C-alpha positions in Angstrom: -9.5 7.1 15.7 -10.8 5.5 19.0 -14.0 3.5 18.9 -16.9 4.5 21.1 -17.2 2.4 24.2 -20.5 0.6 24.4 -22.0 0.1 27.8 -22.8 -3.6 28.1 -26.1 -4.2 29.7 -27.1 -7.5 31.3 -30.5 -9.1 31.4 -31.2 -12.0 33.7 -34.2 -14.0 32.6 -35.5 -16.4 35.3 -38.5 -18.7 34.7 -40.5 -19.2 37.9 -39.7 -22.3 39.9 -41.8 -25.5 39.8 -45.4 -24.9 40.9 -47.9 -27.1 42.6 -51.0 -28.6 41.0 -52.3 -30.0 44.3 -55.4 -27.8 44.3 -57.3 -28.5 41.1 -59.7 -25.6 41.9 -56.9 -23.1 42.1 -56.7 -20.6 39.2 -53.4 -20.7 37.3 -52.5 -17.2 38.5 -52.8 -18.4 42.1 -50.8 -21.6 42.0 -48.0 -21.7 44.6 -44.6 -23.3 44.4 -44.3 -26.9 45.3 -41.5 -28.3 47.6 -39.1 -28.8 44.7 -39.8 -25.3 43.4 -39.0 -23.7 46.8 -35.7 -25.7 47.0 -34.7 -24.9 43.4 -35.5 -21.2 43.9 -33.3 -21.0 47.1 -30.5 -22.8 45.3 -30.7 -20.4 42.4 -30.6 -17.5 44.7 -27.4 -18.8 46.3 -26.0 -19.4 42.8 -26.8 -15.9 41.7 -25.2 -14.4 44.8 -22.1 -16.6 44.4 -21.7 -15.3 40.8 -22.0 -11.7 42.0 -25.3 -11.2 40.2 -27.0 -8.1 41.6 -29.4 -6.6 39.1 -30.5 -3.0 39.3 -34.1 -4.1 39.5 -36.3 -7.2 39.6 -39.4 -7.2 37.4 -41.7 -9.9 38.7 -44.9 -11.2 37.2 -47.9 -10.8 39.6 -48.6 -14.6 39.6 -48.2 -16.4 43.0 -45.5 -18.7 41.7 -43.3 -15.9 40.3 -43.7 -13.8 43.5 -42.8 -16.9 45.6 -39.8 -17.5 43.4 -38.7 -13.9 44.1 -39.3 -14.4 47.8 -37.0 -17.4 47.8 -34.1 -15.6 46.0 -34.4 -12.0 47.3 -32.5 -12.6 50.5 -29.5 -13.7 48.5 -29.5 -10.5 46.4 -29.3 -7.9 49.2 -31.7 -5.0 48.6 -32.5 -5.3 44.9 -35.6 -3.2 44.3 -38.6 -5.1 43.0 -41.6 -4.2 40.8 -44.4 -6.7 40.9 -46.3 -6.3 37.6 -49.6 -8.2 36.9 -49.2 -7.4 33.2 -46.1 -9.6 33.0 -48.3 -12.7 33.6 -48.9 -14.4 30.2 -46.8 -11.7 28.5 -45.3 -12.7 25.2 -41.9 -11.7 24.0 -43.2 -8.5 22.4 -44.8 -7.2 25.6 -41.7 -8.2 27.6 -39.5 -6.3 25.1 -41.7 -3.2 25.4 -41.5 -3.3 29.2 -37.7 -3.7 29.2 -37.2 -0.9 26.7 -38.9 1.4 29.3 -36.2 0.7 31.9 -34.3 3.7 33.3 -31.3 4.4 31.2 -29.0 4.4 34.2 -30.0 0.8 35.0 -27.1 -1.4 33.9 -28.9 -4.7 34.6 -32.3 -6.2 35.2 -33.8 -9.4 36.4 -37.1 -10.5 34.9 -39.0 -13.4 36.6 -41.7 -14.7 34.3 -43.4 -17.5 32.5 -43.0 -19.6 29.4 -43.4 -19.4 26.5 -42.8 -15.6 26.7 -39.5 -15.7 28.7 -38.0 -18.5 26.7 -38.9 -16.9 23.3 -37.5 -13.6 24.6 -34.1 -15.3 25.4 -34.0 -17.0 22.0 -34.8 -13.8 20.1 -32.4 -11.6 22.0 -29.5 -14.1 21.7 -30.4 -15.0 18.1 -27.6 -17.6 17.7 -25.0 -15.5 19.6 -23.3 -17.5 22.3 -21.7 -20.9 22.9 -23.4 -23.5 20.7 -24.1 -25.9 23.5 -25.8 -23.3 25.6 -27.9 -22.1 22.7 -28.9 -25.7 22.0 -30.0 -26.2 25.6 -32.0 -23.0 25.5 -33.7 -24.0 22.2 -34.5 -27.4 23.6 -36.3 -26.3 26.8 -36.4 -23.4 29.2 -37.3 -25.4 32.3 -38.9 -24.1 35.5 -36.3 -22.4 37.7 -33.8 -21.9 34.9 -31.8 -18.7 34.4 -30.6 -17.2 31.1 -27.9 -14.5 31.3 -28.0 -12.3 28.2 -25.2 -9.7 27.6 -26.7 -6.9 25.6 -24.8 -4.9 23.0 -26.8 -1.7 23.6 -26.1 1.7 25.2 -29.8 2.3 26.1 -32.6 -0.1 27.0 -34.7 1.6 24.3 -32.3 0.0 21.7 -33.3 -3.5 22.9 -34.3 -5.7 19.9 -33.8 -9.1 18.4 -30.2 -10.2 17.9 -28.7 -7.5 20.2 -27.7 -10.0 22.9 -25.4 -12.9 23.5 -26.3 -15.9 25.7 -23.6 -15.8 28.3 -25.0 -18.5 30.6 -27.9 -20.8 30.8 -28.3 -22.5 34.2 -31.0 -25.0 35.1 -31.8 -26.2 38.6 -30.4 -29.6 37.8 -27.1 -28.0 37.0 -26.9 -26.8 40.6 -27.6 -30.1 42.3 -24.8 -31.5 44.4 -23.9 -35.0 43.1 -24.0 -37.9 45.6 -20.6 -39.1 46.7 -19.5 -42.1 44.7 -20.3 -45.4 46.3 -22.9 -44.0 48.6 -25.9 -45.0 46.6 -28.7 -46.8 48.4 -29.1 -50.2 46.7 
């Protein structure tokens, strides 16, 4: 008897890029990206395009730094629809799970741009020790700004999303995308 074929869904979890603390009077929600954050976000956008990542939708927290992160990567993702959602700001893993469970069933993949600790905890809970040990250790150690976790989900419908139903397929940090300096060209 043939086994039922499971539609593998993919979830791309991106923590906003590095934000600026230059204006001490600015509310946390309103903090922009700093120079490094803009550079890292553009680099991540190029990486995602190079990997053929084209999510069915981008869910983006309403905070300035998450919107700016999206603006830096969207040109590399060619026409991905976006939903800016204020309620994703400061959302914990439970709220994020609830939102993702409500995705259209025809959507095969989604990008969520959000904040720690919610986005990091969501990645850990979904993967729940499924994936390459080194990647899981890096994820457990820290989900830095600008990092991307790629979770392959063993579900047929977004409504089935729950702890342990995913596998950490990739975990890419901005420093992983930096071009190393040519040997012998260091300024001494």
